[in-house]
Structures are given as C-alpha cells and as structure tokens.
C-alpha positions as CSV (number, residue, x, y, z in Angstrom):
1,X,153.7,185.8,193.7
2,X,155.0,187.8,190.8
3,X,156.2,184.6,189.2
4,X,152.8,183.0,189.6
5,X,151.1,186.0,187.9
6,X,153.6,185.9,185.0
7,X,152.9,182.2,184.7
8,X,149.1,182.7,184.6
9,X,149.5,185.5,182.1
10,X,151.6,183.3,179.9
11,X,149.1,180.4,180.0
12,X,146.2,182.7,179.2
13,X,148.0,184.3,176.3
14,X,149.0,180.9,175.0
15,X,145.4,179.7,175.2
16,X,144.1,182.8,173.4
17,X,146.7,182.5,170.7
18,X,145.9,178.8,170.1
19,X,142.2,179.3,170.5
20,X,140.6,178.5,167.1
21,X,137.5,180.1,166.0
22,X,135.1,178.4,163.7
23,X,131.4,178.5,162.8
24,X,128.9,175.8,161.8
25,X,126.4,176.0,158.9
26,X,124.3,173.9,156.6
27,X,126.2,172.2,153.9
28,X,125.7,172.6,150.2
29,X,126.7,171.0,146.9
30,X,129.5,173.6,146.7
31,X,131.2,171.8,149.7
32,X,131.7,168.6,147.8
33,X,135.4,169.1,147.0
34,X,136.2,170.2,150.5
35,X,134.3,167.2,152.0
36,X,136.2,164.9,149.6
37,X,139.5,166.5,150.8
38,X,138.5,166.2,154.5
39,X,137.5,162.6,154.1
40,X,140.9,161.8,152.6
41,X,142.7,163.6,155.3
42,X,140.8,161.7,158.1
43,X,141.2,158.4,156.3
44,X,145.0,158.8,156.2
45,X,145.1,159.3,160.0
46,X,142.5,156.9,161.2
47,X,142.3,153.1,160.9
48,X,139.0,151.3,160.4
49,X,136.8,154.0,158.8
50,X,134.5,153.1,155.9
51,X,137.6,153.3,153.6
52,X,140.9,151.6,154.2
53,X,142.9,154.5,152.7
54,X,142.5,157.7,150.8
55,X,142.7,155.9,147.4
56,X,139.3,154.3,148.2
57,X,137.7,157.7,148.7
58,X,136.5,158.6,145.2
59,X,135.3,162.1,144.4
60,X,132.3,160.8,142.4
61,X,131.1,158.7,145.4
62,X,131.5,161.7,147.7
63,X,129.6,163.9,145.3
64,X,126.7,161.4,145.3
65,X,126.7,161.2,149.1
66,X,126.8,165.0,149.5
67,X,124.0,165.5,146.9
68,X,121.8,163.0,148.8
69,X,122.5,164.6,152.2
70,X,121.8,168.1,150.8
71,X,118.5,167.0,149.4
72,X,117.5,165.6,152.7
73,X,118.7,168.7,154.5
74,X,120.9,166.7,156.8
75,X,124.5,168.0,156.3
76,X,126.3,170.4,158.5
77,X,129.8,171.9,158.1
78,X,132.3,173.4,160.5
79,X,134.7,176.0,159.0
80,X,137.6,177.8,160.5
81,X,138.0,181.6,160.4
82,X,139.5,181.4,156.8
83,X,136.4,179.4,155.6
84,X,138.4,176.1,155.4
85,X,136.3,173.1,156.1
86,X,137.4,171.4,159.3
87,X,134.5,169.1,160.1
88,X,131.3,167.6,158.6
89,X,128.4,165.6,159.7
90,X,125.6,164.1,157.6
91,X,123.0,161.4,157.4
92,X,121.1,159.8,154.5
93,X,117.5,158.9,153.9
94,X,116.4,155.8,152.0
95,X,113.6,157.5,150.3
96,X,111.0,155.0,151.4
97,X,107.9,156.0,153.5
98,X,108.5,153.2,156.0
99,X,111.9,154.7,156.8
100,X,111.0,158.4,156.5
101,X,111.6,158.9,160.2
102,X,115.2,157.7,160.1
103,X,118.6,159.2,159.1
104,X,120.9,156.3,158.3
105,X,124.6,155.9,157.9
106,X,125.4,159.2,159.7
107,X,129.0,160.2,159.0
108,X,131.0,162.5,161.2
109,X,134.5,163.7,160.4
110,X,136.8,166.3,162.0
111,X,140.1,167.2,160.3
112,X,143.0,165.6,162.3
113,X,144.5,169.0,163.1
114,X,141.2,170.0,164.8
115,X,140.5,166.8,166.7
116,X,140.4,167.0,170.6
117,X,139.5,170.7,170.4
118,X,135.8,170.5,170.9
119,X,134.9,171.0,167.2
120,X,133.3,167.6,166.8
121,X,131.2,167.9,169.9
122,X,129.9,171.3,168.9
123,X,129.3,170.2,165.3
124,X,127.3,167.1,166.4
125,X,125.4,169.1,169.0
126,X,124.5,171.7,166.4
127,X,123.2,169.0,164.0
128,X,121.1,167.2,166.7
129,X,119.7,170.6,167.9
130,X,118.8,171.5,164.4
131,X,116.9,168.1,164.0
132,X,115.2,168.7,167.4
133,X,114.0,172.2,166.4
134,X,113.4,171.9,162.7
135,X,113.0,168.3,161.7
136,X,110.2,166.8,163.9
137,X,109.6,164.1,161.3
138,X,113.0,162.5,162.1
139,X,112.9,160.2,165.1
140,X,116.2,158.2,164.7
141,X,119.7,159.2,163.7
142,X,121.9,156.2,163.4
143,X,125.7,156.1,163.8
144,X,128.1,153.2,163.3
145,X,131.2,153.4,165.5
146,X,134.1,151.0,165.9
147,X,134.1,149.2,169.2
148,X,137.7,150.3,169.9
149,X,136.9,154.0,169.3
150,X,136.1,154.7,173.0
151,X,136.4,158.5,172.5
152,X,133.6,158.5,169.9
153,X,131.4,156.1,172.0
154,X,131.9,158.5,175.0
155,X,131.0,161.6,172.9
156,X,128.0,160.0,171.3
157,X,126.8,158.8,174.7
158,X,127.3,162.2,176.2
159,X,125.1,163.7,173.5
160,X,122.3,161.3,174.2
161,X,123.0,158.4,171.8
162,X,122.4,154.8,173.0
163,X,124.0,151.6,171.9
164,X,121.3,149.6,170.1
165,X,123.2,146.8,168.6
166,X,126.6,145.2,167.8
167,X,127.7,144.0,164.4
168,X,130.5,141.4,164.8
169,X,133.6,141.5,162.6
170,X,132.1,144.3,160.5
171,X,135.2,146.5,159.9
172,X,138.4,145.3,158.3
173,X,141.4,147.2,159.7
174,X,144.6,147.9,157.7
175,X,146.4,145.1,159.6
176,X,143.9,142.5,158.4
177,X,142.1,142.2,161.8
178,X,138.4,142.5,162.0
179,X,136.5,144.7,164.5
180,X,132.9,144.9,165.8
181,X,130.9,148.0,165.0
182,X,128.4,149.4,167.5
183,X,125.1,150.8,166.2
184,X,124.4,154.0,168.2
185,X,121.2,155.8,167.9
186,X,120.0,159.3,168.9
187,X,116.2,159.7,169.3
188,X,114.6,163.0,168.7
189,X,112.5,164.0,171.8
190,X,110.4,166.4,169.6
191,X,109.4,163.7,167.1
192,X,105.9,164.0,165.6
193,X,104.8,161.2,163.3
194,X,104.0,162.3,159.7
195,X,100.7,161.3,158.3
196,X,100.9,159.7,154.9
C-alpha cells in the first residue's frame, strides 16, 4: 500500500511539474513577428500545410494576413506563462457584402512543443465561443484540413464543425504526392442576419 501511495504521489507531482499554464487573448499587430516565428516552427514539423517549408513563409505575407485578421477582429493567441506565443487561430473576410457572414481560410497553429496538450482545443473553443457571444453577424467559419490529418478532423468535429466538401488533390506534400483537402465548417448558432 505504501508503494502505491508513493507511486501516486510521484505521478501527481510529475503531472503538476509538467502542467503548462497559458492564457488566450485577442491578437494584435504587435503579434506579427511571433506569429511568423510560430508558422515557421509548425511548417518545419508538419507536412502538407499551406507552405512546403519555412522558406515559403514570408514575413511580409504574414504581416498582411495578421493585419487583415486584426481588422476583422478574428484573431486569437495562446501564450505561455512567459508570454511566448504557443498557438494562434484566425480567419479572413473578403470585404464583400455577399460574404459578410463568413470567415474564410481559417488558420489554426499550435507550436510543436505544445501539441497534444489541449492548447489547440481550448484555443479553438475560445475563438468559437467569442464568435458565438460577440459576433452574431458571422454565420460560417471555414477550415481546410488535409484528409490524412485525422486528429484535426476529430477535433474540429468534436467542436461542432461539419465536413461540407472535398477538394481532390489540393495539397502537394513534400514527397511530391497530392492529397485531398476537406472543407470543414462551423455554423454560429447565434447568427443574426445583418440588414444592408
């Protein structure tokens, strides 16, 4: 019995030591460099993202994306206890009235060292809850996900996204093969149409 208690204490202490605290907030233009660095880190570890390697992730392009997401109030950041950016999620608007109810091209990154620790799920849930409570004009949030990324498909489904379409041979992987992308959509249950 004593050994079991020592074992349980060790496990609890180990979990507490390894437990990582982080908080989520709205993103700003000041996060551009950190998002650029995060995107590069994720691209180096993941095959089939929207960039084949970190050399394709250009700081100017990221700055434009962040500026657009900040203007549409659709960017959220997860930071660790030292204020290091460990995750980001954002969507983009086209700027046309006929698409005012949509966030397109939603991107969702978690630093490789923080993956599989619940950061991504909490970050995505935070963003969707924010839209639900504060953005009734947004009906659709669209995510593209590689068909082989079963973890992401499971997570998106768990948070209420549905598969709406399939784009054959959309993503070129580093080995030259092509993969289908699934269009997954989250619908805001609190949507209220805007009158033009």
